[in-house]
C-alpha positions as CSV (number, residue, x, y, z in Angstrom):
1,M,131.8,218.8,33.4
2,A,132.1,215.6,31.2
3,S,131.9,212.3,33.0
4,G,135.3,211.2,31.7
5,T,137.0,214.2,33.1
6,V,139.4,213.4,35.9
7,A,139.7,216.0,38.6
8,V,143.3,216.6,39.5
9,A,143.8,217.6,43.1
10,R,146.3,220.3,43.6
11,V,148.5,219.7,46.6
12,A,149.5,223.0,48.2
13,P,153.2,223.2,48.7
14,R,154.4,222.9,52.3
15,A,154.9,226.2,53.9
16,S,158.5,226.9,54.7
17,R,159.3,227.6,58.4
18,G,162.4,229.6,57.6
19,L,166.0,228.5,57.8
20,W,166.2,227.8,61.5
21,G,162.7,226.2,61.6
22,D,163.5,223.8,58.8
23,A,167.0,223.1,60.3
24,W,165.4,222.3,63.6
25,R,162.9,220.0,62.0
26,R,165.7,218.1,60.1
27,L,167.8,218.0,63.2
28,L,165.1,216.2,65.2
29,R,164.9,213.6,62.5
30,N,168.7,213.0,62.7
31,R,169.2,210.0,65.1
32,P,173.0,210.5,65.6
33,A,172.3,214.2,66.5
34,L,169.7,213.1,69.0
35,L,172.1,210.7,70.6
36,G,174.6,213.6,70.8
37,F,171.9,215.7,72.5
38,V,171.6,212.9,75.1
39,F,175.3,212.7,75.7
40,I,175.5,216.5,76.0
41,G,172.5,216.5,78.3
42,V,174.3,214.0,80.6
43,F,177.5,216.0,80.5
44,V,175.9,219.4,81.1
45,G,173.5,218.1,83.7
46,T,176.3,216.5,85.6
47,A,178.3,219.7,85.6
48,V,175.4,221.9,86.7
49,L,174.1,219.5,89.3
50,A,177.5,218.4,90.6
51,P,176.9,219.5,94.3
52,L,173.6,217.5,94.3
53,L,174.9,214.4,92.5
54,A,178.3,214.1,94.3
55,P,178.0,212.2,97.6
56,H,181.3,213.5,99.0
57,D,183.7,216.4,99.0
58,P,186.1,216.1,96.0
59,G,189.1,217.0,98.1
60,A,188.3,215.1,101.2
61,L,190.3,212.0,102.2
62,Y,188.3,209.0,103.3
63,P,189.4,205.9,105.3
64,P,190.2,202.6,103.5
65,P,187.6,199.8,103.4
66,P,187.2,197.6,106.5
67,D,188.8,194.6,104.8
68,A,192.0,196.5,103.8
69,S,195.1,195.3,105.4
70,S,196.7,197.3,108.2
71,G,198.8,200.1,106.8
72,A,197.6,199.6,103.3
73,T,197.4,202.7,101.0
74,G,195.1,203.4,98.1
75,P,193.8,203.1,95.6
76,Y,190.8,201.2,96.8
77,P,188.3,199.3,94.6
78,P,184.7,200.4,94.1
79,R,182.2,199.6,96.8
80,P,178.8,200.9,97.8
81,E,180.2,203.9,99.7
82,H,182.5,204.8,96.8
83,L,181.0,203.7,93.5
84,M,184.1,204.3,91.4
85,G,186.6,203.5,94.0
86,Q,189.2,205.7,95.8
87,D,192.4,207.1,94.4
88,L,195.8,206.9,96.1
89,Q,195.0,209.6,98.6
90,G,191.6,208.0,99.4
91,R,189.5,210.6,97.6
92,D,186.2,209.5,96.1
93,E,186.6,208.9,92.4
94,F,183.0,209.4,91.5
95,T,182.8,212.8,93.2
96,R,186.0,213.9,91.4
97,V,184.7,212.8,88.0
98,V,181.4,214.6,88.6
99,Y,183.2,217.9,89.6
100,G,185.6,217.4,86.7
101,A,182.7,217.8,84.3
102,R,182.1,221.2,85.7
103,I,185.7,222.3,85.1
104,S,185.8,220.8,81.6
105,L,182.5,222.5,80.7
106,L,183.6,225.9,82.0
107,V,187.0,225.8,80.4
108,G,185.8,224.3,77.2
109,L,182.9,226.7,76.8
110,G,185.0,229.7,77.8
111,S,187.7,228.9,75.3
112,V,185.3,228.4,72.4
113,I,183.5,231.7,73.2
114,F,186.8,233.6,73.5
115,G,188.0,231.9,70.3
116,V,184.9,232.8,68.4
117,I,185.2,236.4,69.5
118,L,188.9,236.7,68.7
119,G,188.7,234.8,65.4
120,G,185.5,236.4,64.4
121,F,186.9,239.9,64.9
122,V,190.0,239.1,62.8
123,G,187.9,237.4,60.1
124,A,185.4,240.2,60.0
125,I,188.1,242.8,59.5
126,A,189.8,240.8,56.8
127,G,186.6,239.9,55.0
128,A,185.1,243.3,55.1
129,A,188.1,245.5,54.5
130,G,190.1,243.4,52.0
131,G,193.3,244.7,50.5
132,R,196.4,245.0,52.6
133,A,194.6,244.4,55.9
134,D,193.2,241.1,54.6
135,N,196.7,240.0,53.4
136,V,198.4,240.8,56.7
137,L,195.8,239.2,58.9
138,M,195.5,236.1,56.8
139,R,199.2,235.5,56.8
140,V,199.2,235.6,60.6
141,V,196.3,233.2,60.6
142,D,198.2,230.9,58.2
143,V,201.2,230.8,60.5
144,L,199.0,229.9,63.4
145,L,197.3,227.2,61.4
146,A,200.7,225.7,60.4
147,I,201.5,225.0,64.1
148,P,199.9,221.9,65.6
149,G,197.2,223.0,68.0
150,I,198.3,221.0,71.0
151,L,201.9,222.3,70.5
152,L,200.7,225.9,70.3
153,A,198.6,225.4,73.4
154,I,201.6,223.9,75.3
155,G,203.7,226.8,74.3
156,I,201.1,229.4,75.5
157,V,200.5,227.6,78.8
158,A,204.3,227.3,79.4
159,W,204.6,231.0,78.7
160,L,201.6,232.1,80.8
161,D,202.2,229.5,83.6
162,R,199.7,226.8,84.7
163,G,196.2,227.5,85.6
164,L,192.6,227.2,84.3
165,P,192.5,230.8,82.9
166,Q,195.8,230.2,81.1
167,I,194.4,226.9,79.6
168,T,191.3,228.7,78.5
169,I,193.3,231.3,76.7
170,A,195.6,228.7,75.1
171,V,192.8,226.6,73.7
172,A,191.0,229.7,72.5
173,V,194.0,230.9,70.6
174,T,194.4,227.5,68.9
175,N,190.8,227.7,67.7
176,A,190.6,231.3,66.7
177,P,192.4,230.9,63.3
178,I,189.7,228.4,62.3
179,F,186.9,230.8,63.0
180,A,188.7,233.7,61.3
181,R,189.1,231.6,58.2
182,L,185.5,230.5,58.1
183,L,184.1,234.0,58.7
184,R,186.4,235.6,56.2
185,G,185.4,233.1,53.6
186,G,181.7,233.6,54.3
187,L,182.0,237.4,54.0
188,L,184.0,237.1,50.8
189,A,181.3,234.9,49.3
190,I,178.5,237.4,50.0
191,R,180.5,240.7,49.5
192,E,179.4,240.9,45.9
193,S,175.9,239.7,46.4
194,D,173.0,241.7,45.0
195,Y,171.6,242.8,48.3
196,V,175.0,244.0,49.5
197,L,175.6,245.9,46.3
198,A,172.1,247.4,46.7
199,A,172.8,248.5,50.2
200,R,176.1,250.1,49.2
201,S,174.4,251.9,46.3
202,V,171.9,253.7,48.7
203,G,174.7,254.8,51.0
204,V,174.6,252.3,53.8
205,P,177.7,252.8,56.0
206,T,180.2,250.0,55.9
207,R,179.9,249.3,59.7
208,R,176.1,249.0,59.5
209,L,176.3,246.9,56.3
210,L,178.7,244.5,58.1
211,L,176.8,244.2,61.3
212,R,173.2,244.2,59.9
213,H,173.5,242.4,56.6
214,M,176.7,240.5,56.1
215,L,177.5,239.0,59.5
216,P,174.1,237.5,60.1
217,N,174.3,235.7,56.8
218,S,177.8,234.3,57.5
219,L,177.3,232.8,61.0
220,T,176.0,229.4,60.0
221,P,179.5,227.8,59.5
222,I,180.7,229.5,62.7
223,I,177.9,227.9,64.7
224,V,178.7,224.4,63.3
225,A,182.4,224.9,63.9
226,A,181.9,226.1,67.4
227,T,179.9,223.0,68.3
228,L,182.7,220.8,66.9
229,A,185.3,222.9,68.6
230,L,183.7,222.2,72.0
231,A,184.7,218.6,71.5
232,T,188.2,219.5,70.6
233,A,188.5,221.9,73.5
234,I,187.5,219.3,76.0
235,I,190.1,216.9,74.7
236,D,192.7,219.7,74.6
237,V,192.0,220.6,78.2
238,A,192.3,217.0,79.3
239,G,195.4,216.6,77.2
240,L,197.1,219.6,78.8
241,G,196.2,218.2,82.2
242,F,197.6,214.8,81.2
243,L,200.9,216.4,80.2
244,G,201.2,218.1,83.6
245,L,200.1,221.5,82.5
246,G,196.8,221.4,84.3
247,P,195.7,223.3,87.4
248,P,198.6,223.9,89.8
249,D,196.5,222.8,92.8
250,P,196.7,218.9,92.8
251,R,193.3,218.8,94.6
252,T,191.5,220.2,91.6
253,P,189.4,217.5,90.0
254,E,190.4,217.8,86.4
255,W,190.0,214.8,84.1
256,G,193.4,215.0,82.4
257,T,195.2,215.4,85.7
258,M,193.2,212.5,87.1
259,L,194.4,210.3,84.2
260,T,198.0,211.3,84.8
261,D,197.7,210.5,88.5
262,S,196.3,207.0,87.6
263,T,198.7,205.9,84.9
264,K,201.0,204.1,87.4
265,F,198.0,202.0,88.5
266,L,196.9,201.0,85.0
267,R,197.0,197.2,85.9
268,A,196.3,197.4,89.6
269,A,193.4,199.8,89.5
270,P,192.2,200.3,85.8
271,Y,188.9,201.8,87.1
272,L,190.8,205.0,88.0
273,I,191.5,205.5,84.3
274,F,188.4,204.0,82.8
275,F,185.9,206.4,84.4
276,P,187.6,209.8,83.6
277,G,188.4,208.4,80.2
278,L,184.8,207.4,79.6
279,A,183.6,210.9,80.7
280,I,185.9,212.5,78.1
281,V,184.7,210.2,75.4
282,I,181.0,210.8,76.1
283,S,181.3,214.6,76.2
284,A,183.5,214.7,73.0
285,V,181.4,212.3,71.1
286,G,178.2,214.1,72.1
287,F,179.5,217.5,70.7
288,N,180.8,215.8,67.5
289,L,177.5,214.1,66.8
290,L,175.6,217.3,67.4
291,G,178.0,219.3,65.2
292,D,177.7,216.8,62.4
293,G,173.9,217.0,62.7
294,L,173.9,220.8,62.7
295,R,176.1,220.8,59.5
296,E,173.6,218.5,57.7
297,S,170.6,220.4,59.0
298,L,171.9,223.8,58.0
299,D,173.1,222.8,54.6
300,P,170.6,224.0,52.1
301,R,171.7,221.4,49.5
302,L,170.4,218.7,51.9
303,K,167.0,220.4,52.3
304,K,164.1,218.0,51.6
């Protein structure tokens, strides 16, 4: 080798970890998404550990503070025994906020799962079958999308009557058209792909082709939309409770109902509104940040 020859080192290309491995690596570098993880961790941890974190019974009535005037009624301000104060009936506000996280998580998660199943079923049929079935199903979806979500949820709850299962169904129905549209669009985009055409040419049945080849490659937008829909579902559940369509039992610690019960004390006891409102904000912002982070991490155009 000549002395003037410069050896050029070849840098081996970084091995790909696959779609989900690369997405997870990019997600961990996304600071807003990590903040969303923290918010969601606080929300989910509070819901799961509610019996351990709450110092009191959410429906129990407690006496007023010793310095309260004789015959005085609540609400009572925060003090060491009741960190977030007491409501008009003397119930511990901190305990009710903690147990409210459990209700919001269960109803929000249940509504999103039901909405994904319902909307995914409609979108899968429309995207795979095409033709008249696609036209009929998408026109129904268009009608549902034309109705504001909260108005549709109010109508469904008014029809089914109040209750947590009814709220879950109502919020799920408002989210289902979004999932149907997304899945149909994903299926239409890959229906004429080479691997789909190759599978059809060798006689793969339509059902197997849909379940084994087309659906797994169309779920990325659904995952991102489901994460964002969790934030919307929590807000919708609280909104229905605020409008008086929450659980029929007034003892149920639901955040929206707590806000409604506290509006008349906005000036005298603002803490009764601040703490449930802060809980709604933290949980909704957490899922929004995580959803945005997932969308950026799973977008192949942003791959570095």
